[in-house]
N, C-alpha and C positions, 0 to 999 in steps of 0.2 A: 662416280667421281673418277677422274683421271689425274694421276700424279705425274708431273713432268719433272725430271731431273736433268738440269742443264749442265752440260760440260762439253769441252771441245772434243774430247774423245767420243762422246756419244754422237755428236753431230758428224764426226768423221766416219764412224761406223755406219750411220744411217746413209751417208752419201755413197759409201762403198756398196751397200746393199741395193740402193737405187740403181747404181751403175750396172750391177750384175744382172738384175732382172729386166733391164731395158736393152740388152744386146739384141741384134737382129735374129729372127727365127731361122732355123735351117732351111735349105733350099726346097726340101720336099714339101714344105708348107707354103711355098710361094704362091700356089694357086688358090689358097684358102680365101674365102670371102672376107673382104675387109670389113671391120666392124663399122657400125653406123657412126657417123660423125657426131661428136658430143654437141648437145644443144648449147647455143651461144648464150652467155650470160650478159646481162646488161652491165655496162661499165659502172664502177663505183664512183659516185660523185664525191670528190674530196672537198672539204671545206677549205677556203683560202686561209683560215685561221688555225689549221691543224696540219702537222707534218708526220704524224705517227705512221700512216699507211705507206709512206715512201721509204721506210728503212728496210734494208736487206743485209743481214749479217753485220759486217763492220762498216758498210758503206751507206751513207745517207746523202742523196743528191740534193736535198731541199733543206731550207732553213726558214725560220721566222725572224731571226735576229737582224737580218740586213734591211728589210723593208717593212716589218710588221705584218707581212703577208707570206703565205706559203710560196716561196720563190726558189728557183733553181740556183744552186751555188755558182754554176758556170755563168749565170747572168748578172751576178753581183760583183761590182768592183770594190770588194772589201776583203780583208783578211779574216775569214770565218772558218772555224773548224767544228765539225759535228762529230760527236762521239756517241755511238749507239749503246743501248743497254746491253746488247749481246757482247760487245767488246768489253764493257765494264765488268760483266760477269766472268768472262774468260780470263781476264787479267786480274781478277780479285780486287777491283777498285771499289772503295767504299766512301771516299771523301774527296774533297777538292785537291788535296795534296797528292793522292794517288793518281788522279786524272792528269794533273800538271806534269807528272813524270813522263807522260806519253804524248804531250801536246807541244806544238811548235810555239816558240816565243813565250813560254810560261815557266815559272819556277815555283816549286812548293817546298815544304820542309824536307823533302828527300834530297834536294840538291841546292838548297838555299837556306842560310841561317839569318833570320831576321832579328836584328837587335838595334837599339837606339842609344846614342851617347849624348848626354846633355853637356852644357857648357862648363860643368865642373869635372867632366871626365867620367861621370858615373854611367854605368852600362845597365840597360834594362833588357831582360830576356823576353822578347815578344813571342817566341815560339812556345815557351812554357805558359805564358799568360793567355795567349789567344792564337792557337795554331791555325784556326780556320782563316785568320786574317794575315798569317805570316807567309805571304806569297807575293809574287810580282808578275805582271804582264808587261812584256817589252822592256823590262828592267826599270819600269817607272814606279809602279805602286801596286797595291793589292787590288784584286778584282772586285767589282760590284757583283752582288748576287741577286738574281731575279728568278721568279717562278712564273712561267707563262708570260714573260716580259713585264712582270709587275715586281717592283723592287721590294726586297725584304731586308730585315735588320742584319741578317747574317748569323744570328744566334743559333738557328737550326742548321746543322751541317748538311752539306750535299750528301744524298744517300740514294742508291738505285731503287729503293723499294717502291717509291711512289712516283717515279718518273720514267719516261721512255728514252731518255738520252739527255745530253747536254750540248749546248752551243757556246763556243768561245769566240767572242767578237773582239778583235784587236785593232788598235789604231784609231784614227779620227772618226771612223764610222761608229765606233762604240760611243763616242761623245755625242754624235748626232741622233742616233736611233736607240742608244742605250740609256744609261742612267747618269751620264756625265763624267764618268771616270776617264782620265786621259790615257790610262793603260788599257783597260778593256772591261768587258762584262761577261760573266758566266751565267747563261740562262738555262734553267732546267725546263725540259719539255714535260708538262704534266701528264701523268697517266690517267686514263679514264676507264670507266666500266665499259664492258663489251656487251652489245645487245644480241649477239648471235650465238655465242657458245660459252659453255661452262668451262672453267679452268681452275686447277689448284696446283700450286707449286710450293714445295717445302725445301728449304736450304739450311745447311749447317756448315760451320767452318771453325777451325781452331788454329792457334799458332804456338810457337815455342816460347813466347814471352808471357804466356798466361792469358792471352786473349781468346775469346770465343764468341760465336754468334749463332742464333737460331732465328729464322724468319719464315713467315707464312704469307702467301699471296693467293687469295681465292676470289674468283669471279662467278657470280650466279645470275643466270637469265631468269628473271621473275616472270616477265611476259615477253615472248620473243618479238624482237624488233620494236619493242615499246618501252620496257623498263628493265634495268639491270642494276645489280648491286655488286660492288667490289670492296673487299676488306683486306687489310694487310697489317702485319705486326712484326716487330723485331725486338729481340733482347740481345744486347751486345755488351761485352766486357773488353775493354782495351787495356792491354798490358804493355809495360815498358821495361827497358833494360835496367834502369836504376830503380832500386826498391827502397822502401815500400812506396808504391804508386799504383795508379789504375783508375779508370773511370767506368761507370756503369750507366748505360743509356737504355731507354725504352721508347718505342714508337708505336702508335696506333693510327691507322689511316682508314677512312671510310669514303667511298666514292659512289655516287648515284648518277645514272644516265637515264634521261626520260625523253622520249621522242613521240609526243602526242600526235604530231602530224608529220607528213613526209618531209617537209622542209623546215621543221622546227625542232631544235634540239636544246635540251637543258642539261648541263653538266654541273654537278655540285660536289664539293669535297670538304672534308674536315680532317685535320691532322693534329695529333698531340705528340709532343716530344719532351723528354725529361732526361737530364744527365747530371750526375753528381760524382765527385771524387777529387783526385788531385793528380797533377802531371809532374814529371821530373824536370829538373833544371837541364837546359840544353847548352848552357854556357858554363865554362869553368869559373869558379869563384876567384876574386882577386886575392892576392897573396898578402896576408897580414901576419905571417908566421916566420918566413925565412930570415928577415932582417933581424928579428929579435933573437933567433937562434945563432945567427952569425956574430952577434954582439956579446955572446956568452950567457944568455938567459938572465939578464938583470931583473931583480925582484923589487917591486915598489911596496913600501909600507905606508898606507894612507893614514895610519894613526900617528905617525911621527914625521911624515913628509920627508922621508929619506929612502934611499935604495941600496941594495946589496948586490955586489958583483964579485964572483969568485971568492966568496967568504968574507969580503971586506965591505963594510957599510960606509956609505958616503952621504954627506950633507951638503949644504950650500958652501961650506968652507972646506970641503974635501973629506978624506977619510980621517977617522979619529974615534976616540971613545965616546960613548953616548953622552957623557956629561959635557963634552965640548962641541958636539956636532950641532950645526945650525939647520933648522928646518928649511926646506926649499919651498918658498911661498909664491914664487913668480914663475909663470910659464916660460919666461925668457931664459930661466936658469935650469930648466928641466932638460936632461939629456934627450937628444932627438929620437932615441929609441922608444920614448914614451910620448903620449899625446892624449888630450882630452876630446879630440874630435869625435872618436867613436865611443864616447862615454856617456851619451844620453842627454847632454845639454840641460842639466838640472832636472831630469826626469828621475823618478824613483826606479831603482834597479829591481828587476824580477828575474831571478835565476831559475830557469826551467831545466829540469833534468829527469830523465826517466818517466816522462809523461806527467810530472807534478811540479808544483811550485816549491822549490827546495829552499829558497831564501828570498826575502823581500825587504828592502832597506832603502833609506835615503841615499843619494849619491855623494853627500858631503856630511861632515860632522856639523854639529849645531853649537851656537854660542851659549845656549842655555838649555840644558837637557831636561829641565823640569817644566818648561813652558810649551814649546812647540817645535816640531821638526822643520818648520818653515824658516826658522832663524839659522842662516847659513854661517859656517866658518869655512870659507873656500880653501883655506890652507890644507885642510884634511879632506881629501877627495880621492876617489878611485881614478886609476889611469888605464889606458889601453895601449896596445902595441902600435908603433908607427910602422907602416909598410916599407918605408925607405927613408933615407936622410932627405930632409927638405920637403917632406910630404905633409900636407894638412888637408883634411876633408877629401882624401882620396886622390889628390892631385899634387903635382910638383909646383909649389907656389912661386919658385924662382924662374919658371919658364915663361917666355913671352907668349907662347901658345900652350894650351892645356895638354898635359901628357898624363894619361891615366895610369894608375898603379898596375904593374904587370899581373897577369893571372897565374895561378898555380899550374904548372905543367909537369909536376913530378908526382907519381902515384905514391911516393913515400908519405906524402901529407894528405892526399885525397885520391881515393880510388874512384875515378869517374865512371868506371864500368859497372859499379854495383851499388853505390850509395846515392840516394836521392836527397839532396840538401833542401829541396822544397817540400819535404814530406809534411810540414805543418800547414801548408796551404790547403784551402778548401774552396770548391767552386760548384755551384749548382745553376743550371740553365733550365728554364721551362717555357715552352711556347705553345700557343693554340693558334692554328692557322685555318681560316675559313675562306672558301672561294666558290663563287657561283658565276656561271657563264651561260648566257642565252644567245643562241645563234639562229638567225632567220634567213632563209634563202628567199629572196623576193622574185628573182628572175633567173632561170637556168635554161639556156638554149645552146646549141653548138657555137653560136657566135657571141651571145651576151650572157654574162653572169653578174648578178647583183646580190650581195650578201651583207647582212648587218650583224653586229655582235655587241652585246652589252656585258661588261665584267664588273664584278665587285669582289674585293679581297680585303681581308682584315687579319692582322697578326697582333696578338697580345703576348707580351713576353715579361719574364721576371728573371733577373740574374742576382744570385747571392755570390759575393766574392770576398774571399779573405786571402788575397794574393800578397802575402807579407814578405815573401822572399822571391827575388827575381826582378824586383823593381829597382829603379836607379838608387844608388847609395845603400842598397841592402844586400849586396852580393859579395861581401868580403868575409873570408874565413880568418878569424882573429884568434888570439891566445890570451888567456887570463894572466896578466903580469903582476897581479896584486897578491903578495905573499901573506898579507894579513887583512882582516876585515877592519872596519872603522873602529870597532870596540877593542882592537888589539889582539883578538883571538886569531888563531891560525886559519887561513882561508883554505877550505878543503878543495876548492876549485883551481888553485894555483897551477899553472902550466897546462891547463886543459883547453883544447880548442873549442870555440863557440862561434855562433852567428849572432851578431848584434843587430837588433831591429828596433828602431826608434818609433814609438807610438803606432803600433800596428792598427791598420784601418780596416774595418769591416763595413761592407756596403750592400744595401738592397737597391737594385736598379730596375724599377718597372718601366715598361714602354708599350707603346701602341702605334700601329701604322694602319692606315685605311686608304684604299684606292677605289675610285669610280672611273670607269672608262667606257666610252662608246666609240665604235668603229663602223665604217661603211666602206666596202670594197667593191670595185667594179672591174671586170675583166672583159676585154674585147679581143676575141681570138679569130683572126683572119687567116690562120695558117691552113685551114681546110677548105678555103674557098676555091672554086673552079676557075675564077677569072683572075685578072691581074691584081685583085685586092689581096691575094695571098702573099704578095711581096711586101705588104705592109706589116705582116708579122703579128706578134702578140703584145698586148698592152695591158698594164695594170695601173689602177689608180686607187688611192685610199685616202679617206678623211677620218681623222680621229680627234677626240677631245678627252682629256684626262685631268682628274683632280685627285690629289693625294695629300695626306698630312701624316706627320710622324712626330711623336714626342717621347722624351725620356726624362725621368726624374731620378735623383740620387738621395738616398738616406744613409748617413754615415754614423758610425759608432766607434768609440775608442775604448780600449781596455784601461780602466782607471780604478783608483781608490774610491769606492762607491758607498762607504758608510760614514755616518756622522760621528764626529769626535769633538771633544771640548775645545780643541785647538783649531778647528775648522772655522774660518771666518764666515759669517753669514753672507749668503748670496754667491758662494763659490762652487757649490755642488749642484749637479743637475737633478732632474726628477728622481725621487727615491720612493719606490713602492706606490707610485701614483700621487705622491705629495710633492709639490714644488717647494724646494727649500731655498731657491735662489736662481742662479743663472740657468740658461737653457743649453749651455755647451758642456763638454766633458770635464770642465773644471780647470784649475790652474795647472801650470807645468808640473809642479811637484806631485800633483795627484795622478798624473799620467805615468805611463811606464816605459822604460827602456828595457827590452827583453833580451836576455842572454840565453840562447838555446845551445846547450852544451852537446857536443857530438863525439866526444872521446875522452879517454883518460889522460893522465899526465905522462904516460909512458909513450915515447915516440912523438908526441905532440902532433898527432895525425887524427883525421876524422875516422873513427872506428864504426860509427853507426849514424843513422839518420836522425834528425831532430824529431820530436814528437809533440803533439798537442797536449794541453792541460785542461783540467776542469775548473770552471769559475766557481767561486764560493769563498768560504771563510779561509783566512790565512793569517799568519803572524807578521805584523809590520814592525820593523826594528828601526829605532832612531835614538840619537843621544849625542853626548858631548865627548869627542875624542880626547880632549885635553884632560877632562876629569875622569873619564872612564865610566860615567854614569849613563846607562842606556835603558830605554823602555822597550818592552816587547808586548805590543798591544794587539789584541784581536781586531781584525779588520775584514772588510769584504772586497775582494777583487772581482770586478764584474764589468760588463759593457754598459756604456751610457751614450746617448745621442750627442752629436757634435755638429757644428756648422762647417767643419773642415771638409773641403771637396764635396759640399752639399749645398743645395739652394743656389740662387743667383745664376752665375755663369755655368754652373755644373748641370743645370737643367736646360733642356733645349726643346724647341718646337720648330718644325719645318713644314711649310705649305707650298706645294708645287701645282701650278696650273699650266697645262700644255695643250696647245692646239696645233695640228699639223695637217 
């Protein structure tokens, strides 16, 4: 077994040694008999559907992306860049964003921040949610991803382990010969088993952010020039600046090459990929703290519908003793430093602190504390801080065009170099990719070549995502302005910063894509003719037919009150323990949750630590009448239940493509 350690230094040293031993011999040996000329080897016949044999170092003069054939880059009138595996190794490239740092007309997460702003001014962090799609080609849009010119879902990141290089096709040509993207396509050149030599390569790497990787690539010739097997595996940990964060991924690849006849070749491969973890936020949160601090930290009392500023308590009729103060019952009379926009819209409040549910309550008081928490008294309700004067739902309502709330830019309130505000997010991707290719050479002469190819590829995928922070309208850092709870007791969370997330959505997204393709290529080479025919040059022609389909489905779940109670109306709860008690969704608004993930103490009103997840299960649900002070503390169950939100209907998709060229 031969172990190969690849590095630029090793190749440089090897080149120096080769140079040293190939210098001319001294003159006294000039009359020595010259060695016998080496026996000429037959030229290697390259398949028009493969380009791996044409790569040397960082340069590859051929590509498949321009014409679906092994063609010279100099003969193609298109913007195509080929990056070899050796260059990827020497520059420590592992994914598409690393590659785009060194490619023309491309931008990845290293030099481009992908975000989206909706019509309400809310900002979504696309880099955190899907870094492999957070890129641009020609400044237009993200790249399509293909493997051997067969489109993939993109859930499996680009990785050098099972490829020989990548081809980046930009511009209109990518639309004609690629997958339809107006920007371009990144095509991975598949690696295959080698029929002539054994090879083993082991690699390791680590970085200062806590990332590490170990990979193994081994090729074994089972029967020389007939059958070979290649296997590879990688275990990778990706670390990030903001903590806690990190993703763990594992890859297993198997490749078989079988050549039963001189002109018949079968390549087959199977790949498994799995990743799980969470990534940090790449955008600063919007500022829901500074305006409240500038106004003197007014404190709202939901039990009396009054507020206190600098030791003086105010009601609708202004300051005065408790006996004469009037409750503020209309939103129009609430000082603009308070608002209900970020207060859950009638969802039950779940206070999460230290990785546990610290408090669970209704958002408002009730008109009858002995009957049901569903009977509202909207005068007694919790408030949230307004980011600025004239702001509702994160935007300035008086502006003719939307203007989003400014983001925090002061480390006094949030240290963006250390704290991951998306630490409660969770993501898992799993894919199985199979590919079989049959190549048959029908005719091979100095003048004529006729080759056929049949390809089949299939990708089965599953994504689990709980990206509850970083989506639109969920990236504001707020402060708890409620000095008391609804029952009149002191609120232990007053003055503490938190992230308010309305109805967190968890999804399972299965998918499948399958492609069948047949190709026939003919090459007429007249360049070696002795007559005037050589002036007619080289000609390629190809015919292909392709059928592909892809589908995805979405199954959604909400965090809800999932236990039956005497006050729960029939038909409002989803399936419980396999028994259908009513509706098929996650229940009414009051049964759903508005989650406050606290990230610091009341000192300094800044984010001291990252938010943490919590365990589902039994918890105490608090509800009652603020006017009478009678409250119930009822054992309940906080759990996930299925919902039709962002599931079914238009959230499912199926695409069928038929292409003949």
